[in-house]
KEGUPA-672815 format. One record per residue: residue number from 1; residue in one letter; x, y, z of N, C-alpha, C, O in turn. Coordinates in Angstrom, 1 decimal, padded with zeros to 4 digits. Each point is the difference from the previous one (the first is absolute). Layout:
N
k;r;n_px;n_py;n_pz;ca_px;ca_py;ca_pz;c_px;c_py;c_pz;o_px;o_py;o_pz
NUM;A;X;Y;Z;X;Y;Z;X;Y;Z;X;Y;Z $
...
// end
This chain:
142
k;r;n_px;n_py;n_pz;ca_px;ca_py;ca_pz;c_px;c_py;c_pz;o_px;o_py;o_pz
1;X;-011.4;008.5;-006.8;000.0;000.7;001.3;-000.6;001.4;-000.2;000.3;000.6;-001.0 $
2;X;-001.0;-000.1;002.0;-000.5;001.3;-000.1;001.1;001.0;000.4;001.0;-000.4;000.6 $
3;X;-001.1;001.7;-001.0;001.0;000.9;000.5;000.1;000.1;001.5;001.1;000.2;000.5 $
4;X;-002.2;-000.4;000.2;000.0;000.0;001.4;000.8;-001.2;000.6;000.8;000.2;000.9 $
5;X;-001.0;-001.3;-001.5;000.8;-001.2;000.4;001.5;000.2;-000.3;000.8;-000.4;000.8 $
6;X;-000.5;001.0;-001.9;001.4;000.2;-000.4;000.6;000.9;001.1;001.1;-000.2;000.4 $
7;X;-001.8;001.3;000.0;000.5;000.9;001.0;000.2;-000.7;001.3;001.0;000.2;000.7 $
8;X;-001.9;-001.1;-000.3;000.1;-000.7;001.3;001.2;-000.9;-000.1;000.8;-000.1;001.0 $
9;X;-000.6;-000.6;-002.1;001.2;-000.9;-000.1;001.3;000.8;000.1;000.9;-000.4;000.7 $
10;X;-000.9;001.5;-001.4;001.3;000.8;000.0;000.2;000.6;001.4;001.2;000.0;000.4 $
11;X;-002.2;000.5;000.2;000.2;000.6;001.3;000.4;-001.1;001.1;000.9;000.3;000.8 $
12;X;-001.5;-001.4;-000.9;000.4;-001.1;001.0;001.3;-000.5;-000.3;000.8;-000.4;000.9 $
13;X;-000.4;000.2;-002.2;001.3;-000.5;-000.3;001.1;001.0;000.4;001.1;-000.4;000.4 $
14;X;-001.4;001.7;-000.4;000.9;001.0;000.5;000.3;-000.2;001.5;001.1;000.3;000.4 $
15;X;-002.0;-000.8;000.3;000.2;-000.3;001.4;000.8;-001.3;000.2;000.7;-000.2;001.0 $
16;X;-000.7;-000.7;-002.0;000.7;-001.3;000.1;001.5;000.2;-000.4;000.8;-000.6;000.6 $
17;X;-000.6;001.5;-001.5;001.4;000.2;-000.5;001.1;000.2;001.1;001.0;-000.6;000.0 $
18;X;-001.3;001.4;001.1;001.0;000.1;001.0;000.3;-001.3;000.8;001.0;-000.1;000.7 $
19;X;-002.0;-000.8;-000.7;000.2;-001.3;000.7;000.1;-001.1;-001.0;-000.4;-001.2;000.3 $
20;X;000.9;001.5;-001.5;000.0;-001.0;-001.1;000.7;-001.3;000.4;-000.5;-001.1;-000.3 $
21;X;001.6;001.2;000.9;000.8;-001.2;000.4;-000.8;-000.9;001.0;-000.1;-001.2;-000.2 $
22;X;-000.5;001.8;001.2;-000.8;-000.7;000.9;-001.3;-000.6;-000.6;-000.4;-001.1;000.3 $
23;X;-000.2;001.9;-001.2;-001.2;-000.4;-000.7;000.3;-001.2;-000.9;-000.8;-001.0;000.0 $
24;X;001.9;001.0;-000.7;000.4;-001.2;-000.8;000.2;-001.2;000.8;-000.5;-001.1;-000.3 $
25;X;001.2;001.2;001.4;000.2;-001.1;000.9;-001.3;-000.6;000.5;-000.2;-001.2;000.1 $
26;X;-000.7;002.1;000.3;-001.3;-000.4;000.5;-000.8;-000.7;-001.0;-000.7;-000.9;000.2 $
27;X;000.8;001.4;-001.5;-000.7;-000.6;-001.1;000.4;-001.4;-000.1;-000.8;-000.9;-000.1 $
28;X;002.1;000.6;000.1;000.5;-001.4;-000.2;-000.4;-000.8;001.2;-000.3;-001.2;-000.2 $
29;X;000.3;001.7;001.4;-000.4;-000.7;001.2;-001.5;-000.4;-000.2;-000.4;-001.2;000.2 $
30;X;-000.4;002.1;-000.7;-001.4;-000.3;-000.1;-000.3;-001.0;-001.2;-000.8;-000.8;000.1 $
31;X;001.6;001.0;-001.2;-000.1;-000.9;-001.1;000.3;-001.4;000.4;-000.7;-001.0;-000.3 $
32;X;001.8;000.8;001.0;000.5;-001.4;000.4;-000.9;-000.5;001.1;-000.2;-001.3;000.1 $
33;X;-000.4;002.1;000.7;-001.0;-000.4;001.0;-001.2;-000.6;-000.7;-000.6;-001.0;000.4 $
34;X;000.1;001.7;-001.5;-001.1;-000.5;-000.8;000.3;-001.2;-000.8;-000.9;-000.9;-000.1 $
35;X;002.1;000.8;-000.4;000.3;-001.2;-000.9;001.5;-000.3;000.2;000.8;000.5;-000.8 $
36;X;-000.4;-001.3;001.7;001.4;-000.3;000.2;000.7;-000.7;-001.2;001.2;000.0;-000.1 $
37;X;-002.0;-000.6;-000.7;000.5;-000.7;-001.2;000.7;001.0;-001.0;000.7;-000.4;-000.9 $
38;X;-001.0;001.7;001.1;000.6;001.0;-000.9;001.5;000.3;000.4;000.7;000.6;-000.8 $
39;X;-000.3;-000.9;002.0;001.3;000.3;000.5;001.1;-000.4;-001.0;001.0;000.8;-000.2 $
40;X;-001.0;-002.0;-000.3;001.1;-000.4;-000.9;000.2;000.8;-001.3;001.0;-000.1;-000.6 $
41;X;-002.0;000.8;000.2;000.0;000.9;-001.2;001.0;001.1;000.3;000.4;000.7;-001.0 $
42;X;-000.1;-000.4;002.2;000.7;001.2;000.4;001.4;-000.4;000.5;000.1;-000.2;001.2 $
43;X;000.8;-000.1;-002.1;001.3;-000.5;000.5;001.1;001.0;000.2;001.0;-000.3;000.6 $
44;X;-001.2;001.5;-001.0;001.0;001.1;000.1;-000.1;000.7;001.3;-000.7;-000.4;000.9 $
45;X;001.4;001.6;-000.9;000.0;000.9;001.1;-001.4;000.6;000.1;-000.5;000.7;-000.9 $
46;X;-000.2;-000.9;002.1;-001.3;000.5;000.1;-000.1;001.5;000.2;-001.0;000.6;-000.4 $
47;X;002.1;000.0;000.8;000.0;001.5;000.1;000.0;000.5;-001.4;-000.7;001.0;-000.3 $
48;X;001.5;-001.6;-000.6;000.0;000.5;-001.4;-001.4;-000.3;-000.7;-000.5;000.8;-000.7 $
49;X;000.0;-002.0;001.0;-001.3;-000.3;-000.5;-001.1;001.0;000.5;-000.8;000.4;-000.8 $
50;X;000.9;-000.1;002.0;-001.0;001.0;000.6;000.2;001.4;-000.7;-001.0;000.7;-000.2 $
51;X;002.2;-000.3;000.0;000.3;001.2;-000.7;-000.6;000.0;-001.4;-000.6;001.0;-000.5 $
52;X;000.8;-002.1;-000.2;-000.6;-000.1;-001.4;-001.5;000.0;000.1;-000.7;000.7;-000.9 $
53;X;000.1;-001.3;001.9;-001.5;000.0;000.1;-000.4;001.5;000.2;-001.0;000.4;-000.6 $
54;X;001.6;000.3;001.5;-000.4;001.4;000.3;000.2;000.8;-001.3;-000.8;000.9;-000.2 $
55;X;001.9;-001.1;-000.5;000.2;000.8;-001.3;-001.1;-000.3;-001.0;-000.5;000.9;-000.7 $
56;X;000.1;-002.2;000.7;-001.1;-000.4;-001.0;-001.3;000.7;000.4;-000.7;000.5;-000.8 $
57;X;000.4;-000.5;002.1;-001.3;000.6;000.5;000.1;001.5;-000.3;-001.0;000.6;-000.5 $
58;X;002.1;000.0;000.8;000.2;001.5;-000.3;-000.2;000.3;-001.4;-000.6;001.0;-000.4 $
59;X;001.2;-001.8;-000.5;-000.2;000.2;-001.4;-001.4;-000.1;-000.5;-000.5;000.8;-000.8 $
60;X;-000.2;-001.8;001.3;-001.4;-000.2;-000.3;-000.8;001.2;000.5;-000.9;000.5;-000.8 $
61;X;001.1;000.0;002.0;-000.7;001.2;000.5;000.3;001.2;-000.9;-000.9;000.8;-000.3 $
62;X;002.2;-000.7;-000.1;000.4;001.2;-000.8;-000.7;-000.1;-001.4;-000.3;001.1;-000.6 $
63;X;000.0;-002.3;000.1;-000.6;-000.1;-001.3;-001.5;000.0;000.0;-000.6;-000.3;-001.1 $
64;X;000.0;000.5;002.2;-001.5;-000.1;000.1;-000.6;001.0;-001.0;-001.1;-000.3;-000.5 $
65;X;001.7;001.4;000.2;-000.6;001.0;-001.0;000.3;-000.3;-001.4;-000.4;000.6;-000.9 $
66;X;001.2;-001.7;000.7;000.4;-000.4;-001.4;-000.3;-001.5;-000.2;000.9;-000.8;000.1 $
67;X;-002.2;000.5;-000.2;-000.4;-001.5;000.0;000.7;-000.8;-001.1;000.2;-001.2;000.2 $
68;X;000.0;001.7;-001.4;000.6;-000.8;-001.0;001.4;-000.4;000.4;000.5;-001.1;-000.2 $
69;X;000.3;002.1;000.7;001.3;-000.3;000.5;000.0;-001.0;001.2;000.9;-000.9;000.1 $
70;X;-001.8;001.1;000.8;-000.1;-000.9;001.1;-000.3;-001.4;-000.4;000.7;-000.9;000.4 $
71;X;-001.6;000.8;-001.4;-000.4;-001.4;-000.4;001.2;-000.7;-000.7;000.2;-001.2;000.1 $
72;X;000.5;002.0;-000.9;001.2;-000.6;-000.7;001.0;-000.5;001.0;000.6;-001.0;-000.2 $
73;X;-000.4;001.8;001.2;001.0;-000.3;001.1;-000.5;-001.3;000.7;000.8;-000.9;000.3 $
74;X;-002.1;000.9;000.0;-000.5;-001.2;000.7;000.0;-001.2;-000.8;000.2;-001.1;000.5 $
75;X;-000.5;001.2;-001.8;000.1;-001.2;-000.9;001.4;-000.6;000.0;000.1;-001.2;000.1 $
76;X;000.9;002.1;-000.2;001.4;-000.5;000.0;000.3;-000.7;001.3;000.7;-001.0;000.1 $
77;X;-001.2;001.6;001.0;000.3;-000.5;001.3;-000.7;-001.4;000.2;000.6;-000.9;000.5 $
78;X;-001.8;000.8;-001.0;-000.7;-001.3;000.0;000.8;-001.1;-000.8;000.0;-001.1;000.4 $
79;X;000.5;001.5;-001.6;000.8;-000.9;-000.8;001.2;-000.5;000.8;000.3;-001.2;000.0 $
80;X;000.4;002.1;000.6;001.2;-000.4;000.8;-000.3;-000.9;001.2;000.7;-000.9;000.3 $
81;X;-001.9;001.2;000.3;-000.3;-000.8;001.2;-000.3;-001.5;-000.3;000.1;-000.8;000.8 $
82;X;-000.5;000.5;-002.1;-000.1;-001.4;-000.4;001.3;-000.7;000.3;-000.1;-001.2;000.5 $
83;X;001.2;001.8;-000.9;001.3;-000.6;000.2;000.4;-000.3;001.5;000.8;-000.8;000.3 $
84;X;-001.5;001.6;000.6;000.3;-000.2;001.4;-000.9;-001.1;000.6;000.2;-000.3;001.2 $
85;X;-001.1;-000.2;-002.0;-000.8;-001.1;000.5;-001.4;000.5;000.6;-000.7;-000.7;000.6 $
86;X;000.4;002.0;-000.9;-001.2;000.5;000.5;-001.2;-000.6;-000.8;000.0;-000.1;-001.2 $
87;X;-001.0;-000.3;002.0;-001.2;-000.6;-000.6;-001.2;000.9;000.3;000.0;000.9;000.8 $
88;X;-001.0;-001.0;-001.6;-001.2;000.8;000.1;-000.6;-000.1;001.4;-000.5;001.1;000.5 $
89;X;000.6;-002.2;000.2;-000.6;-000.2;001.3;000.8;000.9;001.0;-000.5;000.2;001.1 $
90;X;001.7;000.2;-001.4;000.8;000.8;001.0;-000.5;001.5;000.1;000.2;000.6;001.0 $
91;X;-000.8;-000.1;-002.1;-000.4;001.4;000.0;-001.0;000.4;001.1;000.3;001.1;000.6 $
92;X;-001.3;-001.8;-000.3;-000.9;000.4;001.1;000.8;000.0;001.3;-000.3;000.9;000.9 $
93;X;001.2;-001.8;-000.7;000.7;-000.1;001.3;000.9;001.3;000.1;000.1;000.6;001.1 $
94;X;000.6;-000.2;-002.2;000.8;001.2;000.0;-000.9;001.2;000.3;000.4;000.9;000.8 $
95;X;-001.5;-000.8;-001.4;-000.9;001.1;000.2;-000.5;000.1;001.4;000.0;001.1;000.6 $
96;X;-000.3;-002.2;000.0;-000.4;000.0;001.4;001.1;000.4;001.0;-000.2;000.8;000.9 $
97;X;001.4;-001.3;-001.2;001.2;000.4;000.8;000.3;001.5;-000.2;000.3;000.7;001.0 $
98;X;-000.5;-000.2;-002.2;000.2;001.5;-000.2;-001.0;000.8;000.8;000.4;000.9;000.7 $
99;X;-001.6;-001.3;-000.7;-001.1;000.8;000.8;000.3;-000.2;001.5;-000.2;001.0;000.7 $
100;X;000.6;-002.1;-000.3;000.3;-000.2;001.4;001.2;000.9;000.4;000.0;000.6;001.1 $
101;X;001.0;-000.6;-001.9;001.2;000.9;000.3;-000.4;001.4;000.0;000.4;000.7;001.0 $
102;X;-001.2;-000.2;-001.9;-000.4;001.4;000.0;-000.8;000.3;001.2;000.1;001.1;000.6 $
103;X;-001.0;-002.0;-000.2;-000.8;000.2;001.2;000.9;000.1;001.2;-000.2;000.9;000.9 $
104;X;001.1;-001.8;-000.7;000.9;000.0;001.1;000.9;001.3;000.0;000.2;000.6;001.1 $
105;X;000.3;-000.3;-002.3;001.0;001.1;-000.1;-000.7;001.4;000.2;000.6;000.9;000.5 $
106;X;-001.8;-000.8;-001.0;-000.7;001.3;000.0;-000.9;000.2;001.1;-000.4;001.2;000.3 $
107;X;000.0;-002.2;000.4;-000.9;000.1;001.1;-001.3;000.7;-000.3;-000.7;-000.4;-001.0 $
108;X;000.3;001.4;001.7;-001.2;000.7;-000.2;-000.1;000.7;-001.3;-001.1;000.4;-000.5 $
109;X;002.3;-000.1;-000.1;000.0;000.7;-001.3;-000.5;-001.0;-001.1;-000.4;000.5;-001.1 $
110;X;000.4;-001.8;001.3;-000.5;-000.9;-000.9;-001.5;-000.2;000.1;-000.4;-001.0;000.6 $
111;X;-000.4;001.9;-001.0;-001.4;000.0;000.1;-000.6;-001.0;-000.9;000.7;-000.6;-000.9 $
112;X;-002.0;000.3;001.0;-000.7;-001.0;-000.9;000.1;000.5;-001.4;000.1;-000.8;-000.9 $
113;X;-000.2;002.1;000.7;000.0;000.6;-001.3;001.4;-000.1;-000.6;000.2;-000.3;-001.2 $
114;X;000.9;000.4;002.0;001.3;-000.1;-000.5;000.3;-001.5;-000.3;000.7;-000.3;-001.0 $
115;X;-001.2;-000.6;001.8;000.1;-001.4;-000.2;-000.6;-000.4;-001.4;000.6;-000.7;-000.7 $
116;X;-001.8;001.2;000.5;-000.7;-000.3;-001.3;000.8;000.6;-001.2;000.1;-000.7;-001.0 $
117;X;000.5;001.8;001.2;000.8;000.6;-001.1;001.2;-000.9;-000.3;000.3;-000.3;-001.2 $
118;X;000.4;-000.2;002.3;001.2;-000.8;-000.2;-000.5;-001.4;-000.6;000.7;-000.6;-000.8 $
119;X;-001.8;000.1;001.2;-000.5;-001.3;-000.5;-000.4;000.2;-001.5;000.3;-001.0;-000.8 $
120;X;-000.8;002.1;000.4;-000.3;000.3;-001.4;001.3;000.0;-000.8;000.1;-000.6;-001.1 $
121;X;000.9;001.3;001.6;001.3;000.1;-000.6;000.6;-001.4;-000.1;000.4;-000.4;-001.1 $
122;X;-000.4;-000.4;002.2;000.6;-001.3;-000.1;-000.7;-000.9;-001.0;000.6;-000.8;-000.7 $
123;X;-001.9;000.9;000.7;-000.8;-000.8;-000.9;000.5;000.2;-001.5;000.1;-000.9;-000.8 $
124;X;000.1;002.2;000.5;000.4;000.4;-001.3;001.4;-000.6;-000.2;000.3;-000.5;-001.1 $
125;X;000.6;000.7;002.0;001.4;-000.5;-000.1;000.0;-001.5;-000.2;000.7;-000.4;-000.9 $
126;X;-001.5;-000.3;001.7;000.0;-001.5;-000.2;-000.5;-000.4;-001.3;000.5;-000.9;-000.7 $
127;X;-001.6;001.5;000.3;-000.7;-000.4;-001.3;001.0;000.3;-001.2;000.1;-000.8;-000.9 $
128;X;000.6;001.9;001.0;000.9;000.4;-001.1;001.2;-000.9;000.0;000.5;-000.4;-001.1 $
129;X;000.1;000.2;002.3;001.1;-000.9;000.0;-000.3;-001.4;-000.4;000.8;-000.7;-000.7 $
130;X;-002.0;000.2;001.0;-000.4;-001.3;-000.5;-000.2;000.0;-001.5;000.4;-001.0;-000.6 $
131;X;-000.9;002.1;000.0;000.0;000.0;-001.5;001.4;-000.1;-000.5;000.2;-000.6;-001.0 $
132;X;000.7;001.3;001.6;001.4;000.0;-000.4;000.6;-001.5;000.1;000.7;-000.4;-000.8 $
133;X;-001.1;-000.2;001.9;000.5;-001.4;000.2;-000.6;-000.9;-001.0;000.7;-000.9;-000.6 $
134;X;-001.9;001.1;000.2;-000.7;-000.9;-001.0;000.7;000.3;-001.4;000.2;-000.9;-000.8 $
135;X;000.1;002.1;000.6;000.7;000.4;-001.2;001.4;-000.7;-000.1;000.4;-000.4;-001.1 $
136;X;000.3;000.3;002.2;001.3;-000.6;000.1;000.0;-001.5;-000.2;001.0;-000.5;-000.5 $
137;X;-002.1;-000.1;000.8;000.0;-001.5;-000.1;-001.1;-000.5;000.9;-000.9;000.7;000.4 $
138;X;001.0;-001.9;-000.1;-001.0;-000.7;000.8;000.1;000.4;001.5;001.1;-000.3;000.6 $
139;X;-002.1;000.9;-000.1;000.0;000.4;001.4;-000.8;-001.2;000.7;-001.1;-000.3;-000.3 $
140;X;001.7;-000.2;001.3;-000.6;-001.1;000.7;-001.2;000.6;000.8;000.1;001.1;000.5 $
141;X;-001.2;-001.9;-000.4;-001.2;000.5;000.6;000.1;-000.3;001.5;-000.8;000.5;000.8 $
142;X;001.6;-001.4;-000.3;000.0;-000.4;001.4;001.4;000.1;000.6;000.2;-000.2;001.2 $
// end
């Protein structure tokens, strides 16, 4: 990511933080709307799941200036997600749901440039998590 993209992600995430609970709920609504077959993967308290999601995003945003630490964190996250049943095919769906959520939550503040910055970040997140998943074992392709 460029320094400008990093700034856009940080600034826009600062706008999301005050509405984190609602943003997390909206994310899961959008995710399950895109792929209802993912619903059984989430058996616990969705409010807690949403809080963990927002913490993970906040941590990733905080580590943007420390790529080695970010990648190490993402690799471990990818390894853990194998155990949850996450498959490679799920990553694009999650990314699309994330961008949809940011667009809905940020409205006019979610410019095309900000969308591109988040898409770049998510692409890196997904690629690195997939490397972690592959490291952990066999990641299903479908």
